[in-house]
GUNUZA-382911 format. One record per residue (C-alpha): z, y, x; chain. Coordinates in steps of 0.5 Angstrom, whole numbers. Layout:
residues N
<<Z,Y,X>,A>
...
//
This chain:
residues 331
<<304,390,-22>,A>
<<308,396,-20>,A>
<<308,400,-14>,A>
<<314,399,-9>,A>
<<316,402,-2>,A>
<<310,405,2>,A>
<<306,405,-4>,A>
<<304,397,-4>,A>
<<303,394,-11>,A>
<<308,388,-12>,A>
<<306,383,-17>,A>
<<311,382,-23>,A>
<<312,375,-22>,A>
<<310,372,-15>,A>
<<312,365,-15>,A>
<<316,364,-8>,A>
<<319,357,-5>,A>
<<324,359,0>,A>
<<326,353,4>,A>
<<333,354,8>,A>
<<335,358,2>,A>
<<343,357,2>,A>
<<343,360,9>,A>
<<345,367,12>,A>
<<338,370,11>,A>
<<335,365,6>,A>
<<340,367,1>,A>
<<339,374,2>,A>
<<332,373,1>,A>
<<333,369,-5>,A>
<<337,375,-8>,A>
<<332,380,-6>,A>
<<326,377,-9>,A>
<<330,375,-16>,A>
<<332,383,-16>,A>
<<324,384,-15>,A>
<<322,380,-21>,A>
<<319,374,-18>,A>
<<320,367,-19>,A>
<<324,364,-14>,A>
<<325,356,-12>,A>
<<330,355,-7>,A>
<<330,349,-3>,A>
<<336,346,0>,A>
<<339,339,2>,A>
<<343,335,-3>,A>
<<349,336,2>,A>
<<348,344,2>,A>
<<354,349,0>,A>
<<351,354,-4>,A>
<<357,359,-4>,A>
<<352,364,-2>,A>
<<348,363,-8>,A>
<<354,361,-13>,A>
<<353,368,-17>,A>
<<345,368,-18>,A>
<<344,360,-18>,A>
<<342,361,-26>,A>
<<337,366,-24>,A>
<<334,361,-19>,A>
<<330,354,-19>,A>
<<334,350,-15>,A>
<<331,344,-12>,A>
<<335,339,-8>,A>
<<332,334,-3>,A>
<<335,329,2>,A>
<<331,331,8>,A>
<<325,336,9>,A>
<<321,330,12>,A>
<<322,326,5>,A>
<<315,324,1>,A>
<<317,327,-5>,A>
<<316,334,-3>,A>
<<309,334,-2>,A>
<<309,332,-9>,A>
<<313,338,-11>,A>
<<309,343,-8>,A>
<<303,340,-11>,A>
<<306,341,-18>,A>
<<309,348,-16>,A>
<<303,351,-13>,A>
<<307,357,-10>,A>
<<304,363,-8>,A>
<<308,364,-2>,A>
<<312,359,2>,A>
<<318,362,6>,A>
<<321,357,12>,A>
<<328,360,13>,A>
<<330,353,16>,A>
<<334,353,22>,A>
<<340,352,26>,A>
<<343,357,31>,A>
<<347,355,37>,A>
<<348,348,40>,A>
<<350,342,37>,A>
<<354,338,42>,A>
<<354,332,38>,A>
<<347,331,36>,A>
<<342,336,40>,A>
<<336,332,36>,A>
<<339,335,30>,A>
<<337,342,32>,A>
<<330,340,34>,A>
<<329,337,27>,A>
<<331,344,24>,A>
<<328,348,29>,A>
<<322,345,30>,A>
<<320,338,26>,A>
<<321,342,20>,A>
<<315,346,20>,A>
<<311,340,21>,A>
<<314,337,15>,A>
<<313,343,11>,A>
<<306,344,13>,A>
<<304,337,11>,A>
<<307,338,4>,A>
<<304,345,3>,A>
<<297,343,5>,A>
<<294,341,-2>,A>
<<298,346,-6>,A>
<<293,352,-4>,A>
<<299,356,-2>,A>
<<297,364,-1>,A>
<<301,365,5>,A>
<<306,361,9>,A>
<<312,366,12>,A>
<<316,363,18>,A>
<<322,366,20>,A>
<<322,366,28>,A>
<<327,369,33>,A>
<<327,373,39>,A>
<<330,368,43>,A>
<<323,365,44>,A>
<<322,371,49>,A>
<<327,368,54>,A>
<<326,371,61>,A>
<<321,376,59>,A>
<<327,380,57>,A>
<<329,381,64>,A>
<<322,384,66>,A>
<<320,389,60>,A>
<<324,394,57>,A>
<<321,392,50>,A>
<<318,386,48>,A>
<<311,386,44>,A>
<<308,380,41>,A>
<<303,379,46>,A>
<<307,378,52>,A>
<<308,371,55>,A>
<<314,367,52>,A>
<<319,364,57>,A>
<<324,361,53>,A>
<<331,359,57>,A>
<<334,355,51>,A>
<<333,349,47>,A>
<<333,353,41>,A>
<<328,358,44>,A>
<<323,353,46>,A>
<<324,350,39>,A>
<<323,356,35>,A>
<<317,358,40>,A>
<<314,351,38>,A>
<<314,353,31>,A>
<<311,359,32>,A>
<<305,356,36>,A>
<<304,351,30>,A>
<<304,356,25>,A>
<<298,359,29>,A>
<<295,352,30>,A>
<<295,352,22>,A>
<<292,358,21>,A>
<<286,357,26>,A>
<<285,349,24>,A>
<<286,349,17>,A>
<<286,356,15>,A>
<<293,357,12>,A>
<<295,364,12>,A>
<<301,364,16>,A>
<<306,370,18>,A>
<<311,369,24>,A>
<<317,374,23>,A>
<<321,374,30>,A>
<<327,377,28>,A>
<<332,380,33>,A>
<<340,380,32>,A>
<<341,380,25>,A>
<<347,381,22>,A>
<<350,383,15>,A>
<<353,380,8>,A>
<<354,373,8>,A>
<<353,372,15>,A>
<<357,366,18>,A>
<<364,368,20>,A>
<<364,365,27>,A>
<<358,370,29>,A>
<<360,377,33>,A>
<<360,382,27>,A>
<<363,378,22>,A>
<<368,375,27>,A>
<<370,383,29>,A>
<<370,385,22>,A>
<<374,380,19>,A>
<<379,381,25>,A>
<<379,389,24>,A>
<<380,388,17>,A>
<<387,384,18>,A>
<<389,388,24>,A>
<<388,383,29>,A>
<<387,384,36>,A>
<<379,383,38>,A>
<<377,380,44>,A>
<<370,382,47>,A>
<<368,378,53>,A>
<<361,382,54>,A>
<<363,389,52>,A>
<<357,392,56>,A>
<<352,387,53>,A>
<<347,391,49>,A>
<<343,388,43>,A>
<<338,390,38>,A>
<<342,389,32>,A>
<<338,389,25>,A>
<<341,389,19>,A>
<<340,384,14>,A>
<<337,388,9>,A>
<<332,391,14>,A>
<<330,384,16>,A>
<<329,382,8>,A>
<<325,388,7>,A>
<<320,387,12>,A>
<<320,380,9>,A>
<<319,382,2>,A>
<<314,387,5>,A>
<<309,381,7>,A>
<<310,378,1>,A>
<<308,384,-3>,A>
<<301,384,-1>,A>
<<301,376,1>,A>
<<293,376,1>,A>
<<292,381,6>,A>
<<289,377,12>,A>
<<292,383,17>,A>
<<299,379,16>,A>
<<296,373,20>,A>
<<300,372,26>,A>
<<307,374,30>,A>
<<311,381,28>,A>
<<317,383,31>,A>
<<323,385,26>,A>
<<328,389,30>,A>
<<330,396,31>,A>
<<327,398,37>,A>
<<333,400,40>,A>
<<339,397,43>,A>
<<347,398,42>,A>
<<353,396,47>,A>
<<357,391,43>,A>
<<363,395,45>,A>
<<360,401,41>,A>
<<359,396,35>,A>
<<366,394,35>,A>
<<369,401,35>,A>
<<365,403,29>,A>
<<367,397,25>,A>
<<374,398,27>,A>
<<374,405,25>,A>
<<371,403,19>,A>
<<376,398,18>,A>
<<382,403,18>,A>
<<383,403,26>,A>
<<389,398,26>,A>
<<386,393,31>,A>
<<386,393,39>,A>
<<380,392,42>,A>
<<381,388,49>,A>
<<375,388,54>,A>
<<375,382,59>,A>
<<368,384,63>,A>
<<363,379,63>,A>
<<365,372,61>,A>
<<362,365,64>,A>
<<355,363,61>,A>
<<350,359,63>,A>
<<345,361,69>,A>
<<339,361,64>,A>
<<343,366,59>,A>
<<338,372,58>,A>
<<342,378,54>,A>
<<339,383,50>,A>
<<332,383,48>,A>
<<329,389,45>,A>
<<324,389,40>,A>
<<317,393,40>,A>
<<316,394,33>,A>
<<310,398,33>,A>
<<305,392,31>,A>
<<310,392,24>,A>
<<309,399,23>,A>
<<302,400,24>,A>
<<300,394,21>,A>
<<305,393,15>,A>
<<307,400,15>,A>
<<314,398,15>,A>
<<320,401,20>,A>
<<328,400,19>,A>
<<330,405,14>,A>
<<338,406,16>,A>
<<341,407,22>,A>
<<346,402,25>,A>
<<352,406,24>,A>
<<351,406,17>,A>
<<349,399,16>,A>
<<355,397,20>,A>
<<360,401,15>,A>
<<356,398,9>,A>
<<357,391,12>,A>
<<365,393,13>,A>
<<365,395,6>,A>
<<362,388,4>,A>
<<366,384,8>,A>
<<373,388,5>,A>
<<370,386,-2>,A>
<<368,379,0>,A>
<<373,377,5>,A>
<<376,372,0>,A>
<<370,368,0>,A>
<<371,367,8>,A>
<<378,365,7>,A>
<<376,359,3>,A>
<<371,356,7>,A>
<<372,351,13>,A>
//
């Protein structure tokens, strides 16, 4: 063992299974776990694009599957006997062609996964939730605590809340140690290019005009490295029963989208023009800008964000400048 951040002992080689390993958060988590000396087993669908893991794939144990519901996964879990299982499976946004696919990844996946691990004596299940679970609660409270009643206003938020409740059910009924990390507006390296910050960053690097439809909207932006450090903090002491339950992972502060864009443009060389279009047309049930109360994470896990937003955005721009070729080659 060795001492990590906050003086916590890290096991030299914890065996960790990551589902959704090829996604934005999952891939960054795999990279971090590898660097910490863990044995990382990345689970991904057969048709997954592993571009985010291409340069570290030789340091991973990659397991392909057709679907989370397939019967081979319980046997794989039973044979593997991972110390920790992380569920990073998820689909953000709407799927207009087949809305049921979103429910499959954002709700049913946790049921299949729970079934797969029930006989493998997993030390902890970590599920990555979302601030969208709070929904309309963000219009009533300045900061959102884990104890608030959730009022999701979208299929995505509702599905993620069902997953959270199911994890609590597993903990009560089957005694499975389960942690839900409700991650707020996460951004950073390897994020999908159509998302706000990658879109603004890539346009700024190319000197293109940037269009902001909700410039005054505020969000609790958290750097991917911070979100990953919160996750690895739980993994580092996964036998700790105090980590059962729901934890917000954010910064506790909100920032206007326009201010974020200005930092990015300045760091990218200042050649892009920002055009504001006021508030765009959104669904009536759209709820902007939830802000996390992270006092529980601070108190129980001794975790808090380490970097300010300006530094995180500048480092993100540097990363995209170095790696934008990866995005130009992705459809």
